[in-house]
FIROVEX-453923 format. One record per residue (C-alpha): residue number from 1; residue in three letters; x, y negated, z negated. Coordinates in nm, 2 decimals. Layout:
N
[rec NUM; "ALA"; [X; Y; Z]];
...
//
This chain:
445
[rec 1; "MET"; [1.11; -1.47; 2.89]];
[rec 2; "GLU"; [0.99; -1.64; 3.25]];
[rec 3; "ALA"; [1.01; -1.98; 3.13]];
[rec 4; "VAL"; [1.30; -1.99; 2.88]];
[rec 5; "PRO"; [1.33; -2.33; 2.67]];
[rec 6; "ALA"; [1.62; -2.53; 2.80]];
[rec 7; "ARG"; [1.70; -2.50; 2.45]];
[rec 8; "ALA"; [1.73; -2.14; 2.39]];
[rec 9; "ARG"; [1.95; -2.14; 2.78]];
[rec 10; "VAL"; [2.17; -2.37; 2.60]];
[rec 11; "TYR"; [2.16; -2.13; 2.28]];
[rec 12; "VAL"; [2.29; -1.83; 2.48]];
[rec 13; "ALA"; [2.54; -2.01; 2.69]];
[rec 14; "CYS"; [2.74; -2.10; 2.34]];
[rec 15; "VAL"; [2.68; -1.70; 2.18]];
[rec 16; "ALA"; [2.83; -1.57; 2.53]];
[rec 17; "ALA"; [3.12; -1.88; 2.52]];
[rec 18; "LEU"; [3.18; -1.74; 2.16]];
[rec 19; "ALA"; [3.22; -1.39; 2.29]];
[rec 20; "VAL"; [3.45; -1.50; 2.56]];
[rec 21; "ILE"; [3.67; -1.69; 2.28]];
[rec 22; "GLY"; [3.66; -1.35; 2.06]];
[rec 23; "MET"; [3.79; -1.15; 2.41]];
[rec 24; "LEU"; [4.09; -1.39; 2.49]];
[rec 25; "ARG"; [4.36; -1.20; 2.35]];
[rec 26; "LEU"; [4.24; -0.91; 2.52]];
[rec 27; "PRO"; [4.50; -0.91; 2.74]];
[rec 28; "HIS"; [4.77; -0.89; 2.45]];
[rec 29; "VAL"; [4.63; -0.60; 2.22]];
[rec 30; "ARG"; [4.85; -0.27; 2.24]];
[rec 31; "SER"; [4.56; -0.04; 2.30]];
[rec 32; "PRO"; [4.60; 0.15; 2.60]];
[rec 33; "TRP"; [4.34; 0.04; 2.85]];
[rec 34; "TRP"; [4.22; 0.36; 2.97]];
[rec 35; "VAL"; [4.07; 0.40; 2.59]];
[rec 36; "ILE"; [3.88; 0.04; 2.66]];
[rec 37; "THR"; [3.80; 0.21; 2.98]];
[rec 38; "LEU"; [3.63; 0.50; 2.90]];
[rec 39; "LEU"; [3.48; 0.33; 2.60]];
[rec 40; "ALA"; [3.28; 0.09; 2.84]];
[rec 41; "VAL"; [3.20; 0.33; 3.07]];
[rec 42; "LEU"; [3.03; 0.59; 2.80]];
[rec 43; "TYR"; [2.89; 0.30; 2.69]];
[rec 44; "ALA"; [2.73; 0.16; 3.01]];
[rec 45; "VAL"; [2.62; 0.53; 3.10]];
[rec 46; "CYS"; [2.46; 0.60; 2.78]];
[rec 47; "GLU"; [2.26; 0.26; 2.75]];
[rec 48; "ARG"; [2.11; 0.31; 3.11]];
[rec 49; "ILE"; [2.03; 0.61; 3.01]];
[rec 50; "VAL"; [1.84; 0.56; 2.65]];
[rec 51; "ARG"; [1.68; 0.21; 2.82]];
[rec 52; "ARG"; [1.55; 0.40; 3.14]];
[rec 53; "ARG"; [1.40; 0.65; 2.92]];
[rec 54; "PHE"; [1.34; 0.57; 2.57]];
[rec 55; "GLY"; [1.30; 0.17; 2.60]];
[rec 56; "GLY"; [1.58; 0.13; 2.29]];
[rec 57; "THR"; [1.97; 0.05; 2.27]];
[rec 58; "PHE"; [2.29; 0.33; 2.19]];
[rec 59; "HIS"; [2.52; 0.20; 1.94]];
[rec 60; "PRO"; [2.75; 0.50; 1.83]];
[rec 61; "VAL"; [2.99; 0.46; 2.12]];
[rec 62; "LEU"; [2.98; 0.07; 2.05]];
[rec 63; "LEU"; [3.08; 0.14; 1.65]];
[rec 64; "ALA"; [3.30; 0.42; 1.79]];
[rec 65; "GLY"; [3.51; 0.12; 1.97]];
[rec 66; "ALA"; [3.51; -0.11; 1.65]];
[rec 67; "PHE"; [3.67; 0.14; 1.39]];
[rec 68; "LEU"; [3.93; 0.26; 1.71]];
[rec 69; "LEU"; [4.02; -0.04; 1.88]];
[rec 70; "PRO"; [4.12; -0.42; 1.81]];
[rec 71; "ALA"; [3.87; -0.72; 1.78]];
[rec 72; "PRO"; [3.96; -0.84; 2.13]];
[rec 73; "ALA"; [3.95; -0.49; 2.31]];
[rec 74; "ALA"; [3.60; -0.37; 2.07]];
[rec 75; "ALA"; [3.44; -0.67; 2.17]];
[rec 76; "PHE"; [3.52; -0.57; 2.59]];
[rec 77; "VAL"; [3.36; -0.20; 2.55]];
[rec 78; "PRO"; [3.00; -0.35; 2.56]];
[rec 79; "VAL"; [3.03; -0.61; 2.84]];
[rec 80; "PRO"; [2.98; -0.39; 3.19]];
[rec 81; "GLY"; [2.76; -0.19; 3.04]];
[rec 82; "ALA"; [2.50; -0.51; 2.89]];
[rec 83; "LEU"; [2.60; -0.65; 3.25]];
[rec 84; "LEU"; [2.48; -0.32; 3.46]];
[rec 85; "SER"; [2.18; -0.21; 3.26]];
[rec 86; "PRO"; [1.79; -0.23; 3.36]];
[rec 87; "ALA"; [1.62; -0.59; 3.25]];
[rec 88; "ASP"; [1.32; -0.78; 3.30]];
[rec 89; "ARG"; [1.35; -1.11; 3.43]];
[rec 90; "PRO"; [1.52; -1.33; 3.42]];
[rec 91; "ARG"; [1.75; -1.04; 3.44]];
[rec 92; "ALA"; [2.07; -1.28; 3.47]];
[rec 93; "LEU"; [1.96; -1.44; 3.08]];
[rec 94; "ARG"; [1.90; -1.15; 2.99]];
[rec 95; "ARG"; [2.21; -0.92; 3.10]];
[rec 96; "ILE"; [2.41; -1.19; 2.97]];
[rec 97; "TRP"; [2.25; -1.25; 2.63]];
[rec 98; "ARG"; [2.23; -0.89; 2.61]];
[rec 99; "ALA"; [2.64; -0.85; 2.63]];
[rec 100; "ALA"; [2.72; -1.18; 2.47]];
[rec 101; "HIS"; [2.54; -1.05; 2.14]];
[rec 102; "SER"; [2.69; -0.74; 2.15]];
[rec 103; "SER"; [3.00; -0.79; 2.15]];
[rec 104; "LEU"; [2.99; -1.06; 1.89]];
[rec 105; "ALA"; [2.84; -0.80; 1.68]];
[rec 106; "VAL"; [3.13; -0.53; 1.77]];
[rec 107; "TRP"; [3.39; -0.79; 1.72]];
[rec 108; "ALA"; [3.29; -0.91; 1.34]];
[rec 109; "THR"; [3.21; -0.54; 1.28]];
[rec 110; "ALA"; [3.59; -0.45; 1.43]];
[rec 111; "ARG"; [3.75; -0.71; 1.25]];
[rec 112; "VAL"; [3.58; -0.63; 0.95]];
[rec 113; "HIS"; [3.72; -0.27; 0.96]];
[rec 114; "TRP"; [4.03; -0.36; 1.06]];
[rec 115; "TRP"; [4.05; -0.61; 0.72]];
[rec 116; "LEU"; [3.98; -0.34; 0.53]];
[rec 117; "GLY"; [4.22; -0.11; 0.67]];
[rec 118; "GLY"; [4.03; 0.09; 0.82]];
[rec 119; "GLY"; [4.22; 0.15; 1.13]];
[rec 120; "ASP"; [4.50; 0.36; 0.93]];
[rec 121; "ALA"; [4.30; 0.50; 0.78]];
[rec 122; "VAL"; [4.09; 0.69; 1.12]];
[rec 123; "VAL"; [4.41; 0.77; 1.22]];
[rec 124; "HIS"; [4.50; 0.98; 0.90]];
[rec 125; "SER"; [4.13; 1.10; 0.87]];
[rec 126; "ASP"; [4.16; 1.01; 0.53]];
[rec 127; "PHE"; [3.82; 1.06; 0.34]];
[rec 128; "PRO"; [3.67; 0.96; 0.14]];
[rec 129; "TYR"; [3.82; 0.62; 0.18]];
[rec 130; "ALA"; [3.80; 0.61; 0.57]];
[rec 131; "LEU"; [3.38; 0.55; 0.46]];
[rec 132; "VAL"; [3.46; 0.21; 0.30]];
[rec 133; "PRO"; [3.54; -0.03; 0.57]];
[rec 134; "VAL"; [3.28; 0.18; 0.74]];
[rec 135; "ALA"; [3.00; 0.10; 0.50]];
[rec 136; "ALA"; [3.10; -0.28; 0.49]];
[rec 137; "ALA"; [3.09; -0.30; 0.87]];
[rec 138; "VAL"; [2.82; -0.14; 0.93]];
[rec 139; "PRO"; [2.58; -0.37; 0.80]];
[rec 140; "VAL"; [2.81; -0.66; 0.92]];
[rec 141; "PHE"; [2.67; -0.53; 1.26]];
[rec 142; "CYS"; [2.34; -0.55; 1.18]];
[rec 143; "LEU"; [2.40; -0.86; 1.04]];
[rec 144; "VAL"; [2.55; -1.01; 1.32]];
[rec 145; "LEU"; [2.27; -0.89; 1.58]];
[rec 146; "GLY"; [1.97; -1.01; 1.34]];
[rec 147; "VAL"; [2.07; -1.37; 1.31]];
[rec 148; "LEU"; [2.19; -1.41; 1.68]];
[rec 149; "ASP"; [1.81; -1.26; 1.80]];
[rec 150; "GLY"; [1.64; -1.49; 1.52]];
[rec 151; "GLY"; [1.82; -1.74; 1.66]];
[rec 152; "LEU"; [1.71; -1.73; 1.98]];
[rec 153; "ARG"; [1.32; -1.63; 1.86]];
[rec 154; "ALA"; [1.37; -1.89; 1.64]];
[rec 155; "LEU"; [1.44; -2.12; 1.99]];
[rec 156; "GLY"; [1.14; -2.04; 2.16]];
[rec 157; "VAL"; [1.17; -1.70; 2.27]];
[rec 158; "GLY"; [0.89; -1.46; 2.14]];
[rec 159; "VAL"; [0.77; -1.63; 1.94]];
[rec 160; "PRO"; [0.65; -2.02; 1.92]];
[rec 161; "PRO"; [0.96; -2.22; 1.94]];
[rec 162; "ALA"; [1.02; -2.43; 1.54]];
[rec 163; "PRO"; [1.14; -2.75; 1.45]];
[rec 164; "TRP"; [1.54; -2.80; 1.47]];
[rec 165; "GLY"; [1.52; -2.86; 1.07]];
[rec 166; "GLN"; [1.35; -2.52; 1.04]];
[rec 167; "LEU"; [1.62; -2.32; 1.23]];
[rec 168; "GLY"; [1.79; -2.26; 0.93]];
[rec 169; "THR"; [1.52; -2.12; 0.74]];
[rec 170; "GLY"; [1.40; -1.92; 1.07]];
[rec 171; "LEU"; [1.77; -1.74; 1.07]];
[rec 172; "ALA"; [1.80; -1.66; 0.73]];
[rec 173; "ARG"; [1.48; -1.52; 0.72]];
[rec 174; "ARG"; [1.50; -1.30; 1.03]];
[rec 175; "ALA"; [1.88; -1.22; 0.94]];
[rec 176; "TRP"; [1.69; -1.09; 0.61]];
[rec 177; "ARG"; [1.46; -0.89; 0.82]];
[rec 178; "ALA"; [1.74; -0.74; 0.97]];
[rec 179; "LEU"; [1.86; -0.55; 0.69]];
[rec 180; "LEU"; [1.60; -0.44; 0.60]];
[rec 181; "PRO"; [1.59; -0.02; 0.59]];
[rec 182; "ARG"; [1.38; 0.00; 0.88]];
[rec 183; "SER"; [1.70; -0.15; 1.11]];
[rec 184; "LEU"; [2.02; -0.11; 0.85]];
[rec 185; "ALA"; [1.89; 0.29; 0.83]];
[rec 186; "PRO"; [1.93; 0.33; 1.16]];
[rec 187; "ILE"; [2.22; 0.19; 1.26]];
[rec 188; "ALA"; [2.36; 0.33; 0.93]];
[rec 189; "VAL"; [2.35; 0.68; 1.09]];
[rec 190; "HIS"; [2.51; 0.55; 1.40]];
[rec 191; "GLY"; [2.78; 0.43; 1.20]];
[rec 192; "LEU"; [2.85; 0.77; 1.07]];
[rec 193; "ALA"; [2.83; 0.88; 1.38]];
[rec 194; "GLY"; [3.07; 0.63; 1.54]];
[rec 195; "LEU"; [3.34; 0.74; 1.25]];
[rec 196; "MET"; [3.31; 1.07; 1.33]];
[rec 197; "MET"; [3.39; 1.01; 1.74]];
[rec 198; "ALA"; [3.65; 0.76; 1.60]];
[rec 199; "VAL"; [3.80; 1.04; 1.41]];
[rec 200; "LEU"; [3.84; 1.30; 1.66]];
[rec 201; "TRP"; [3.96; 1.10; 1.93]];
[rec 202; "ARG"; [4.26; 1.02; 1.71]];
[rec 203; "GLY"; [4.30; 1.40; 1.64]];
[rec 204; "PRO"; [4.44; 1.67; 1.84]];
[rec 205; "HIS"; [4.19; 1.75; 2.07]];
[rec 206; "GLY"; [4.13; 1.37; 2.15]];
[rec 207; "PRO"; [3.81; 1.22; 2.38]];
[rec 208; "VAL"; [3.67; 1.57; 2.47]];
[rec 209; "ALA"; [3.59; 1.67; 2.09]];
[rec 210; "ALA"; [3.47; 1.31; 2.01]];
[rec 211; "LEU"; [3.23; 1.34; 2.32]];
[rec 212; "LEU"; [3.07; 1.66; 2.16]];
[rec 213; "VAL"; [2.95; 1.38; 1.91]];
[rec 214; "LEU"; [2.72; 1.25; 2.16]];
[rec 215; "LEU"; [2.53; 1.57; 2.19]];
[rec 216; "PRO"; [2.35; 1.60; 1.87]];
[rec 217; "MET"; [2.33; 1.22; 1.87]];
[rec 218; "GLY"; [2.12; 1.24; 2.20]];
[rec 219; "VAL"; [1.90; 1.54; 2.10]];
[rec 220; "SER"; [1.78; 1.33; 1.77]];
[rec 221; "TRP"; [1.75; 1.02; 1.98]];
[rec 222; "TRP"; [1.55; 1.23; 2.22]];
[rec 223; "VAL"; [1.34; 1.38; 1.95]];
[rec 224; "PHE"; [1.28; 0.99; 1.74]];
[rec 225; "ALA"; [1.16; 0.83; 2.07]];
[rec 226; "GLN"; [0.94; 1.15; 2.12]];
[rec 227; "TYR"; [0.79; 1.09; 1.79]];
[rec 228; "HIS"; [0.77; 0.70; 1.85]];
[rec 229; "ARG"; [0.55; 0.78; 2.20]];
[rec 230; "GLU"; [0.34; 0.99; 2.00]];
[rec 231; "ARG"; [0.26; 0.76; 1.73]];
[rec 232; "ALA"; [0.21; 0.46; 2.01]];
[rec 233; "ALA"; [-0.04; 0.67; 2.22]];
[rec 234; "HIS"; [-0.23; 0.69; 1.88]];
[rec 235; "GLN"; [-0.23; 0.37; 1.84]];
[rec 236; "ALA"; [-0.36; 0.30; 2.15]];
[rec 237; "THR"; [-0.63; 0.53; 2.12]];
[rec 238; "ILE"; [-0.75; 0.39; 1.82]];
[rec 239; "ARG"; [-0.71; 0.04; 1.97]];
[rec 240; "ALA"; [-0.94; 0.17; 2.27]];
[rec 241; "LEU"; [-1.22; 0.31; 2.04]];
[rec 242; "VAL"; [-1.22; 0.01; 1.84]];
[rec 243; "GLN"; [-1.24; -0.24; 2.11]];
[rec 244; "ALA"; [-1.54; -0.04; 2.26]];
[rec 245; "VAL"; [-1.69; -0.05; 1.93]];
[rec 246; "ASP"; [-1.67; -0.47; 1.93]];
[rec 247; "ILE"; [-1.77; -0.49; 2.30]];
[rec 248; "LYS"; [-2.07; -0.32; 2.22]];
[rec 249; "ASP"; [-2.22; -0.48; 1.88]];
[rec 250; "GLY"; [-2.01; -0.81; 1.91]];
[rec 251; "TYR"; [-2.17; -0.94; 1.53]];
[rec 252; "THR"; [-1.95; -0.75; 1.35]];
[rec 253; "ARG"; [-1.62; -0.75; 1.57]];
[rec 254; "GLY"; [-1.33; -0.71; 1.35]];
[rec 255; "HIS"; [-1.52; -0.57; 1.10]];
[rec 256; "SER"; [-1.34; -0.22; 1.17]];
[rec 257; "GLU"; [-1.01; -0.37; 1.10]];
[rec 258; "ARG"; [-1.10; -0.54; 0.81]];
[rec 259; "VAL"; [-1.21; -0.21; 0.66]];
[rec 260; "GLY"; [-0.87; -0.09; 0.75]];
[rec 261; "GLN"; [-0.74; -0.33; 0.62]];
[rec 262; "ALA"; [-0.92; -0.31; 0.30]];
[rec 263; "SER"; [-0.88; 0.11; 0.29]];
[rec 264; "VAL"; [-0.52; 0.06; 0.26]];
[rec 265; "LEU"; [-0.51; -0.15; -0.01]];
[rec 266; "ILE"; [-0.74; 0.05; -0.25]];
[rec 267; "ALA"; [-0.50; 0.40; -0.13]];
[rec 268; "ARG"; [-0.21; 0.26; -0.23]];
[rec 269; "GLU"; [-0.33; 0.12; -0.55]];
[rec 270; "LEU"; [-0.46; 0.51; -0.58]];
[rec 271; "GLY"; [-0.09; 0.60; -0.55]];
[rec 272; "LEU"; [-0.18; 0.80; -0.24]];
[rec 273; "ASP"; [0.17; 0.91; -0.04]];
[rec 274; "ASP"; [0.24; 0.72; 0.28]];
[rec 275; "ASP"; [0.06; 0.99; 0.50]];
[rec 276; "ARG"; [-0.29; 0.96; 0.32]];
[rec 277; "VAL"; [-0.23; 0.61; 0.35]];
[rec 278; "GLU"; [-0.20; 0.61; 0.74]];
[rec 279; "MET"; [-0.52; 0.82; 0.75]];
[rec 280; "LEU"; [-0.73; 0.62; 0.54]];
[rec 281; "ARG"; [-0.59; 0.31; 0.73]];
[rec 282; "PHE"; [-0.73; 0.54; 1.09]];
[rec 283; "ALA"; [-1.06; 0.61; 0.89]];
[rec 284; "GLY"; [-1.15; 0.30; 0.80]];
[rec 285; "ILE"; [-1.07; 0.10; 1.18]];
[rec 286; "LEU"; [-1.25; 0.40; 1.33]];
[rec 287; "HIS"; [-1.56; 0.42; 1.10]];
[rec 288; "ASP"; [-1.80; 0.29; 1.30]];
[rec 289; "VAL"; [-1.69; 0.47; 1.63]];
[rec 290; "GLY"; [-2.04; 0.64; 1.64]];
[rec 291; "LYS"; [-2.24; 0.31; 1.73]];
[rec 292; "LEU"; [-2.13; 0.39; 2.08]];
[rec 293; "GLY"; [-2.39; 0.63; 2.06]];
[rec 294; "VAL"; [-2.65; 0.41; 1.93]];
[rec 295; "PRO"; [-2.90; 0.23; 2.19]];
[rec 296; "THR"; [-2.72; -0.16; 2.14]];
[rec 297; "ARG"; [-3.06; -0.33; 2.13]];
[rec 298; "LEU"; [-3.08; -0.12; 1.82]];
[rec 299; "LEU"; [-2.78; -0.22; 1.68]];
[rec 300; "ARG"; [-2.84; -0.62; 1.80]];
[rec 301; "LYS"; [-3.23; -0.63; 1.65]];
[rec 302; "ASP"; [-3.25; -0.94; 1.43]];
[rec 303; "GLY"; [-3.56; -0.79; 1.23]];
[rec 304; "PRO"; [-3.61; -0.52; 1.01]];
[rec 305; "LEU"; [-3.60; -0.13; 1.16]];
[rec 306; "THR"; [-3.85; 0.12; 1.21]];
[rec 307; "PRO"; [-3.84; 0.45; 1.04]];
[rec 308; "GLU"; [-3.78; 0.61; 1.37]];
[rec 309; "GLU"; [-3.53; 0.35; 1.42]];
[rec 310; "ARG"; [-3.40; 0.38; 1.14]];
[rec 311; "ARG"; [-3.33; 0.75; 1.20]];
[rec 312; "VAL"; [-3.15; 0.69; 1.53]];
[rec 313; "ILE"; [-2.88; 0.48; 1.39]];
[rec 314; "GLU"; [-2.87; 0.70; 1.11]];
[rec 315; "LEU"; [-2.74; 0.93; 1.32]];
[rec 316; "HIS"; [-2.39; 0.73; 1.39]];
[rec 317; "PRO"; [-2.20; 0.90; 1.15]];
[rec 318; "GLU"; [-2.24; 1.25; 1.29]];
[rec 319; "TYR"; [-2.21; 1.07; 1.64]];
[rec 320; "GLY"; [-1.86; 0.93; 1.54]];
[rec 321; "HIS"; [-1.69; 1.27; 1.39]];
[rec 322; "GLU"; [-1.85; 1.42; 1.68]];
[rec 323; "MET"; [-1.63; 1.18; 1.93]];
[rec 324; "VAL"; [-1.37; 1.24; 1.69]];
[rec 325; "ARG"; [-1.36; 1.60; 1.65]];
[rec 326; "GLY"; [-1.08; 1.70; 1.90]];
[rec 327; "ILE"; [-0.86; 1.41; 1.75]];
[rec 328; "CYS"; [-0.60; 1.65; 1.57]];
[rec 329; "PHE"; [-0.35; 1.37; 1.43]];
[rec 330; "LEU"; [-0.66; 1.19; 1.24]];
[rec 331; "GLY"; [-0.67; 1.45; 0.96]];
[rec 332; "GLU"; [-0.89; 1.38; 0.69]];
[rec 333; "ALA"; [-1.02; 1.04; 0.87]];
[rec 334; "ARG"; [-1.26; 1.26; 1.05]];
[rec 335; "ALA"; [-1.43; 1.35; 0.74]];
[rec 336; "ALA"; [-1.44; 1.01; 0.65]];
[rec 337; "ILE"; [-1.62; 0.87; 0.97]];
[rec 338; "LEU"; [-1.90; 1.14; 0.90]];
[rec 339; "HIS"; [-1.95; 1.11; 0.52]];
[rec 340; "HIS"; [-1.88; 0.75; 0.45]];
[rec 341; "HIS"; [-2.25; 0.66; 0.39]];
[rec 342; "GLU"; [-2.32; 0.92; 0.12]];
[rec 343; "ARG"; [-2.38; 0.77; -0.22]];
[rec 344; "LEU"; [-2.27; 0.94; -0.59]];
[rec 345; "ASP"; [-2.65; 0.98; -0.64]];
[rec 346; "GLY"; [-2.71; 1.18; -0.34]];
[rec 347; "SER"; [-2.96; 0.95; -0.15]];
[rec 348; "GLY"; [-2.69; 0.83; 0.13]];
[rec 349; "TYR"; [-2.71; 1.02; 0.49]];
[rec 350; "PRO"; [-2.69; 1.20; 0.70]];
[rec 351; "TYR"; [-2.63; 1.51; 0.43]];
[rec 352; "GLY"; [-2.68; 1.37; 0.12]];
[rec 353; "LEU"; [-2.39; 1.47; -0.06]];
[rec 354; "ALA"; [-2.35; 1.38; -0.41]];
[rec 355; "GLY"; [-2.10; 1.30; -0.63]];
[rec 356; "GLY"; [-1.73; 1.50; -0.58]];
[rec 357; "GLN"; [-1.91; 1.68; -0.29]];
[rec 358; "ILE"; [-1.82; 1.35; -0.08]];
[rec 359; "PRO"; [-1.47; 1.36; 0.03]];
[rec 360; "GLU"; [-1.24; 1.10; -0.15]];
[rec 361; "CYS"; [-1.11; 0.93; 0.16]];
[rec 362; "ALA"; [-1.49; 0.88; 0.22]];
[rec 363; "ARG"; [-1.54; 0.74; -0.07]];
[rec 364; "VAL"; [-1.25; 0.49; -0.02]];
[rec 365; "VAL"; [-1.38; 0.36; 0.29]];
[rec 366; "ALA"; [-1.77; 0.34; 0.19]];
[rec 367; "VAL"; [-1.62; 0.09; -0.13]];
[rec 368; "ALA"; [-1.42; -0.10; 0.15]];
[rec 369; "ASP"; [-1.72; -0.09; 0.39]];
[rec 370; "ALA"; [-1.94; -0.25; 0.19]];
[rec 371; "PHE"; [-1.71; -0.53; 0.07]];
[rec 372; "ASP"; [-1.61; -0.64; 0.41]];
[rec 373; "ALA"; [-1.98; -0.62; 0.48]];
[rec 374; "MET"; [-2.05; -0.87; 0.20]];
[rec 375; "THR"; [-1.80; -1.11; 0.24]];
[rec 376; "SER"; [-1.81; -1.14; 0.59]];
[rec 377; "THR"; [-2.12; -1.31; 0.79]];
[rec 378; "ARG"; [-2.38; -1.15; 0.99]];
[rec 379; "THR"; [-2.65; -1.23; 1.13]];
[rec 380; "TYR"; [-2.89; -1.17; 0.81]];
[rec 381; "SER"; [-2.65; -1.27; 0.56]];
[rec 382; "ARG"; [-2.39; -1.53; 0.47]];
[rec 383; "ALA"; [-2.05; -1.40; 0.34]];
[rec 384; "ARG"; [-2.03; -1.37; -0.02]];
[rec 385; "PRO"; [-1.74; -1.50; -0.25]];
[rec 386; "VAL"; [-1.50; -1.21; -0.31]];
[rec 387; "GLN"; [-1.60; -1.23; -0.68]];
[rec 388; "THR"; [-1.93; -1.21; -0.63]];
[rec 389; "ALA"; [-1.88; -0.89; -0.39]];
[rec 390; "LEU"; [-1.69; -0.72; -0.68]];
[rec 391; "LEU"; [-1.92; -0.80; -0.93]];
[rec 392; "GLU"; [-2.19; -0.62; -0.68]];
[rec 393; "LEU"; [-1.98; -0.32; -0.60]];
[rec 394; "GLU"; [-1.92; -0.31; -0.99]];
[rec 395; "ARG"; [-2.29; -0.33; -1.02]];
[rec 396; "CYS"; [-2.37; -0.06; -0.80]];
[rec 397; "ALA"; [-2.06; 0.20; -0.90]];
[rec 398; "GLY"; [-2.17; 0.48; -1.04]];
[rec 399; "ALA"; [-2.47; 0.50; -0.80]];
[rec 400; "GLN"; [-2.41; 0.43; -0.47]];
[rec 401; "PHE"; [-1.99; 0.38; -0.50]];
[rec 402; "ASP"; [-1.74; 0.58; -0.71]];
[rec 403; "PRO"; [-1.63; 0.38; -0.98]];
[rec 404; "ARG"; [-1.24; 0.49; -0.96]];
[rec 405; "MET"; [-1.27; 0.33; -0.55]];
[rec 406; "VAL"; [-1.45; 0.00; -0.68]];
[rec 407; "ALA"; [-1.15; -0.09; -0.98]];
[rec 408; "ALA"; [-0.86; 0.00; -0.71]];
[rec 409; "LEU"; [-1.00; -0.26; -0.50]];
[rec 410; "ALA"; [-1.01; -0.51; -0.76]];
[rec 411; "ARG"; [-0.70; -0.43; -0.88]];
[rec 412; "ALA"; [-0.57; -0.47; -0.53]];
[rec 413; "LEU"; [-0.75; -0.76; -0.48]];
[rec 414; "GLY"; [-0.65; -0.94; -0.78]];
[rec 415; "ARG"; [-0.26; -0.87; -0.70]];
[rec 416; "HIS"; [-0.28; -0.92; -0.30]];
[rec 417; "GLY"; [-0.55; -1.14; -0.24]];
[rec 418; "TRP"; [-0.77; -1.11; 0.06]];
[rec 419; "HIS"; [-0.72; -1.33; 0.39]];
[rec 420; "PRO"; [-0.93; -1.13; 0.66]];
[rec 421; "ALA"; [-0.92; -1.33; 1.00]];
[rec 422; "VAL"; [-1.26; -1.51; 1.06]];
[rec 423; "THR"; [-1.44; -1.32; 1.34]];
[rec 424; "ALA"; [-1.81; -1.28; 1.30]];
[rec 425; "ASP"; [-2.05; -1.53; 1.46]];
[rec 426; "GLU"; [-2.24; -1.79; 1.27]];
[rec 427; "PRO"; [-2.58; -1.61; 1.16]];
[rec 428; "ARG"; [-2.91; -1.79; 1.33]];
[rec 429; "CYS"; [-3.14; -1.73; 1.03]];
[rec 430; "PRO"; [-2.93; -1.67; 0.70]];
[rec 431; "VAL"; [-3.11; -1.50; 0.42]];
[rec 432; "PRO"; [-2.88; -1.40; 0.12]];
[rec 433; "PRO"; [-2.92; -0.96; 0.05]];
[rec 434; "ALA"; [-3.08; -0.87; -0.26]];
[rec 435; "GLU"; [-2.80; -0.62; -0.31]];
[rec 436; "PRO"; [-2.58; -0.37; -0.11]];
[rec 437; "VAL"; [-2.80; -0.09; 0.00]];
[rec 438; "ALA"; [-2.66; 0.07; 0.27]];
[rec 439; "ASP"; [-2.78; -0.06; 0.59]];
[rec 440; "PRO"; [-2.79; 0.25; 0.89]];
[rec 441; "ARG"; [-2.67; -0.03; 1.16]];
[rec 442; "GLY"; [-2.31; 0.05; 0.99]];
[rec 443; "ALA"; [-2.29; -0.21; 0.74]];
[rec 444; "HIS"; [-2.45; -0.26; 0.38]];
[rec 445; "ARG"; [-2.70; -0.52; 0.29]];
//
């Protein structure tokens, strides 16, 4: 956001002007100023802590304000915290944007909540009727944030700018994405916490009881943030390993990501649960990590391999397994890395396992690996069409590949297609392969 397009600056100014208009009646609201001030200070403290420690945003206090206060007063609650919270450059523009779009979202939420009689329900703790206005107001909060953020991105902040004629489509698409469960579900939880704060605030114990709601919310937020930090560390570890392999074996650059993509297609077609699908994605991405232990001259050799060279390269699954053996989060992906060159007829390597002895995850990766090798251009072969590669896999099913995995890949490709990024170099001397016999260099010929 260092170089913000002029029309994006105009957009931010317009959103800020709308936010100011929403707060014009603030001097005339009947709510006590100490309530408005306390909520604003509380939000500023929570926002500063959350942004510094977790890099996110904290909505329960905002939503409590929307359920407790008239719209102009609720719209003021996020402004001090947004203007004082940490921000990247250009700091002033980011802070103004954060204050303006949060203020508009809270204003719209408060309006909907009060139109549906939510204020009276909160005052009288009228359950379950109090949940009805909240159920309508929380999606409005999510929708307004999604539309406003989508508009800013469509104008070139964070993504390439869209032509003016496409802005309506971009806004609608981004607003819809904002309503997907990954956005709406967390905000709905914040909405329930905000409702609890509002009800307790109006109760006999006042703000003190309401503040107690923030303690379990803070703990859950910390656990959630730790989970995402751990997940980000996992992704960074995998990226580093894959980049190291790509640098060493430039001829197959991008192969690992495509094998991971094909492995996911097979796994989903087999109906595996999400955790196993994720493990198979890791397995596909890291299946050739053992090539880091193989001499580069052998990986980049254009001619046929000698028996001695072949034996050296056939050690790469064991090298890979040794490298990732201590990475606990990979789970069964480690077995796939070790056994993805085994064949159903027992003629594969490194251990010559046959049939059901080969782990299911390894059978998935073996098919994905062979498919990408045949549909990618290599130094020794041109890329084959997808249908030709599938026919070749079907011909070798039962001897080299598991027929279930081959059929699952064919069904998945028929439903979703195959659109990988082109990353391989053009071959200097292309030779069409006769069949996908295992190539110890980590692909299949």
